[in-house]
Structure formats: C-alpha cells, structure tokens
N, C-alpha and C positions, 0 to 999 in steps of 0.2 A: 063720401062728401062729409060726413060726421067726422070721419078720420082726420080730413084735411083742416076742418074746424077744431078739432080737438089739438092737432100738432101746433096749429097758429096760436092757440091759446098757451100753450108750453112754452113756444117760443118767446111769445110776450112775457111771460112770466119769469124766464131765464133772463131775458134781456133786463126787465125791471130789477131783478135781483141783482145783477152785475154792475148795473149802474148806481143802485144804492148802496153796495158792497165797495165799489170804486169812491163814491162820495165819503162813505165812513172812513176808508184808509186816507183818504186825501185830509180829511178833517182831522185826523189824530196823527198824520205824517208831519203838519207844521203846529209850532206852538210853545210854550216856555217850559222848563222843567227848574224846578227850585228843589235845592239839594242843599245839605246840612251833614257833618260826620264828626266823629270822635276818633282820635288817632293816637299812635304811639309813634313817636318821633327819636330816630337815633343817629348821631353823630359823634364820631370820636370816643365810642366805648359809653357815652351817656345818653339814656333814655329818659324822655318827657312825654307829657300828654301835649298834644296838639288840637286845634278846634278849626273848622272851616265851614265856610257856607257860600253859595252863589246862586247865580241864575244863567242858565243856558237857553237860548233860542234855536229851536231846531227848525232847519229849512226844508227838510224832508226825511226820510227813514233811516237817512245814514251820516247826514253832517248837521253839526251845529257849533254855533260859537256863542260864548259865555265869558263872564267876569266872575273872579271868585277873591273871597277875603279869607285869610288865614292867619292864626296867630300860634307861636311855637312859646310855651310858659318858661322854659329854663333850656339853655345850651350850655355847652362848654364854652368859658372865656378865653379870648386869646392874650389876656393879661397875664405876666410872668408870676410865679408865687415867690414869696419870700420864706425862706427856710425857718426863720426865727419866729414870724410873727403870722398866726391862724387869724384871718378874717372873713368877711364876706366877699365873695366874688361869682357874681352870676351874669349870665346874658340871655335876652329874649328878642323874640323878632315877629314882626307884622307884615304879612305879604299880601301885595295885589297885584292880581296876574289875569291876562286876558286869554284864554284858552280855546282850542279847537278841539271838539268832540266828535268822534267817528264812532259810531255804533255798526259792529260787525253783524249782519244777518245770518240767523241760522235757523236750523227747523223747529225750534223750541218756540212758543207763543209766550213762554213766561221767563225766560233767561234771556238776557240782551248783553252780550259783551260790548266793551268800549273800550277806546284808547284815547287818553287825554294827553294833549301837549300845549305849551305857550309860555309866556314871559310877560315880566311886568317888573316892580320894584319890592324891595324888602327894608325896612327900617328896623336896625339891629341897636339895641340898646343894651350898652356896658354898664355895669355898678361894682365898683371895687372899692375896697378901704384903702387908704395911703398912709403909711407908716414914714415917719421922718427918724431918721437915725441922728443921734446927738455925736458932735465932734469930738469930745472927750468924757472922759468920767473920773471917778477918783483915783489919783496918781498911784497911790499906796496899793489900792486893791487892784489896780489893772497889773503892776507890777510883779504882786503877788500870785496872780494868774498866769503871767506868762513866764515866770519862774517852774510853774507847773506846765507848762507847755500848751495852756489855754490861753483863749483871747475872749474877749467881751465887746459887743458893739451896743452902748446904751441906746435906747429907744425913748423917744418922748412920748408922755401922755397923747391920746388921741384914740381911733384914727378918725379923720374926716373921712366922708364917702363921697366918692365922685361918680357921677353918671355922665356918660356920653351918648350920642345916638348919631349913627353914620346911615345914608341911603345908598344901596348898592343894586346892582341889575339882578335879578332871580329868574331862572329858569325851571320849569317844571316838565316831567314827562312820567307816564305810568298808565296803568290801565286797569281793569275791572270788570265787575258784572253787577247787573241790576237784576233783581229776582221780582218780578210783578205779581204783588199779592191780590191787588185789584185792577182794574184798568186805568186808572190814575195813580196809584201808590204801588211804591217798590222798596225794598230793602237794597242796600249797594254795600259792595264791598270791595276795596281798589288798594292798590300798591303804587306809592309815588315815589320818584327821587327830585328831591328840591337842590338846585345849586345856587347858593348865593356868592355871587362875585366879589370879593373886597379884600380886605387885609386883616385877617387871614379869610381866603376863600374857604366856604364851609360846603360840606356834600352831606345831606341829610336824608335818610330813607324814612318813610313813612307808611304805615299800614292802618288802614282806617275803615270803620264802618260807621253806616248812618241810613238815612232814608231819602227818597225824593217823591216829589207829587209832580204829574204831567198834567198839564192843561191843556 
C-alpha cells in the first residue's frame, strides 16, 4: 500500500514537471528577437564597413519572420573614371528587407545555427565630380605639343559634385550561429550574400558579428 502511494506521488510529480517543462518551452518558443551587427562588406575588390539591425518574431522553435535595416557606407561606384582628372566618386546603399529565419535544432543548448533569406529594396546613392572639357586652348601651345606628338585637353575650373539616388530590388541569403550567453542574450556571427538588382547589378559579400536579445 505504501509503495503504491509512493509511486502515485512520483507519477504526479513527474507529470507536474513535464507540464511545467512544456509550458516553459512553449513560452520561450514564441517571442521577439532584437538583433544588431557590425560587418565587413566586400564587392568588386572593395571592402567597407556595414551596419544592420532588425526584429524577428519567432512562431516556434524553428521558424521566424522579421524585418532588417542595413547600411553600407562605401561601395565601388559604377561611374567611369577620367584619366586626367582625379576626383571624388563613391557610392553607398541603405537596404530594407523582410526575412525568413530558420533555426536548426542541435544537441547543444547554447549554440543555435540559423539560415536567413529574404528580399526588399535598396536605395543606392552615388556621388561623383563632373569635369567639363574646354573646346579649345592656346593655338600656338597646342601646335607645339602636336609637333612633339602630344595632345592637351583643356579643363575648365571646377568640378561640381553630382549626387543621384536609385531604388532597386535587393535579395539576401546567408546563415550563421547564435551563441547563448544567458537565457536571453546571445552573440551572433553570420555570413550573408546581398544582391542589388540595378544598373549595374551589385553582388556583395558580408561577414558580421553582433548581439541579439530574446524576449
């Protein structure tokens, strides 16, 4: 009789523990993840810093949907260079994407691998100096140079700076891992590919580290 009562108490205790465990897992399966990162972005042999931040809503232990805002401070510009006239030419981009995040289950309680993919828009701003070539120069000086087999292209003072902004479609795909420091705080590392469709089309590789908070 005592053994039966004891077994009954053990069964009730195990059932209560399983219920509490299930509630705990359910409460942590859903919720928001706020994240930010600093990265090195590479495109066409040009490397520049990049920053991003976003919010993801996790529907369960595996699937989440979120939005992300990113900024690339410097990109290679598509404006052609003029051999005679060094000047300023740079390009930067701001992206806004909607992403799907898939977290991959593992045997580790602290390491959470993930895959991210999505799309959105990118605002690309290009700035460059414009040089105006004169139609003529000193005739005597020009003829002397031509006699030596040389030529000259007179340049007017300047130059004015032109800035243009275009909005293009952006696609992103990548993955990484979150390392939990506590139940809610993690350190993240990820590798992304960002493709900005436009003229020209840019493909950017991005490796970043950051932090995330799980609510």
